[in-house]
Phi, psi and omega in degrees: 000110191290344178301327185306326183290344180252333189258003176067201188245039189274342184239142169286112191249147178249145187282057177227126178257104185279128183259315182209169179213158175204125180062239178259019180236148170230160182234143175269181186295340178266003177090002179288137183262143177228145166276126191266096173261010171271318177058034180059042183058032175100359184283325185280050191297316184262014179092147175297137181057039177304131186300315180301315182294315180300315179298316185296317180297315182302307181302317182291325180299325177286347177263286182195144181266320182233132173219112180298151183286003169281347173245164179267155180209129180295325179297321179293318178300320181291321179296315180301317182295317183296311185295312180295328175298337181257348189294155171303150186306134174090346178266083194250006173224160189212145168254126178262134181221211192231002185192169178292313180302320176295324180295322178291314180302318178296318179299318180299316181294316181299317184293317180295316184291317183295318185273336188072013181249166189243337186287140182231134178238126176240185184250148170294140186086359184285153172221121179232007177126177185240003170286164198303313179295310181296323180294324181294335179267356181273134189283315193297116182301338185291332177282337192257324194311312185292343189248006179291151008279139174265194178300133183277170174068042174248132175240155179236130179253157176291129179297129177087003181242102183292330177293319176303315182296312179306324186287343182249349175278147176218193184292344182257012179281120178279315187206157169247133179238136177205159170263122178308324171230120180287126183272298187300328180277005171122030178058065179261114185272134180300132179296150179304138181092336187293311183300319177298320179296318178295319176304313181299311180301316180297318179297318180294327187258003183065039180249139178279147177248124181248125175256131173265102175249028182301320173265327189270344186278180173059046172093347186305324187262009182094356172233155180302316178242135179302325183293344177298332181298336182241008177053045184232137181242128179275180175270334176220139181233126181256130180232156171188232182039257189275007187301333182241029174065018181118342176278138180301131176195144170225158179216135175246106181275137186216155166300140182296330178290334177289313179298326183293343180285345183273141177267155177309132176086352180285339174206131179207178178209124184297315182269343182304133181074019178295147188302328181297308178298322185288321176300315179292327180289320176297320177296314181298317180293324176292319178300315181302311194264339182251345180252014174070022182292325179295315178296322180293324178300315181294315184293311183292324179300320181292317179299316181296313184292324178293322176294321180292323177297323177293320175300325182295324177298328185262350184230114181291346182291335183274127181270310189202148171249131182226157168136180173221148179055223179261039171236096193233137173238139177241105178275128182255168177271355183227170175297151185256000185305312182292331174296314178301315181293323177297316178299322181300314179303327183267011175079034175229125176260128180220156182264177175229162168228106189066196191276332190238019179232127174277137181239132182242114179227060184289164170303148184288359177267003182301142185262165176297325178299318178292320178297320178301317177298316181295318179296319179294318180297318179293321178299316181294314182293319177296319177300318178296320180294319182293323175298314180301314186291327177294320179293315181294322181296000000 
């Protein structure tokens, strides 16, 4: 793959050159078709070549592509109205940026400025990005060690354990940040009651609560917002990935009093809120809410997980199935590299979380027919792997 000579060794790469996509399918340069359970790490939320998104981008290109936020733009205004109209209660203002890490960086600054405090608390197992602030809140030492010292005053609590959280917050804690469902560490779902307990603690101590729904938000879990599963609203909500149907965009939703603490020029983004992303964003949000994609995520996710539980009964290699909606993790007893390569040969692209967890983040348009094919392919690959291990054993 000739890209490698220019891009260094920064990505774990798979031997597939993707040429085009449609819905939940992609094709390589040789015309081989794959069911896409990678979904661009969750970016292809509304499906490849979503018609609403395509039309919106084409229309916008004929008008203008970039308008800095120091000027006004009607395409941006429409997107803002659409997004805020769907946002959790009280989150009525937003900073538009270009990625998940940028959405987190903005949240860090807003929370510190508003509270006047410096301490930050994240969760063990967290992943919030790789820019310096976001990396400081990311738990896994392998991402951080070479780049220390990072941003100071970060503590980590055990995810799902309110006592652990209570033990690390203090009078200088500005915010607590968490993913309602941890993605990178293996689709770890918050235990019932935990988000409510964190909200209560933050309210009692004057601490802001930030939810990172970059992977779990926007219908991925079968609800528009993952935090809806626990009826809990944060003070700041970070979004990105599929928010603009595949065009780069991030958004930091905030309470208006928090954003009001920021002075002009203290935070901005040259590309943030560009009309091309905003046009695509409005189209993606309409696809999610008007074309039944959130409901499809819930329904197909249930079918997928039920099928995987049946596979678990027949394959001793599977340790646990986790997730909500179409955010699914399959924890294996062995490394998953050979399983991923085997699936690829059978026309299925799938992700990993760490060495032993398969991660499924397909477009929310995926059909029951596709899910059946994926389950058959996985069943076959697992049988092959088990045979190999028996022979080796």
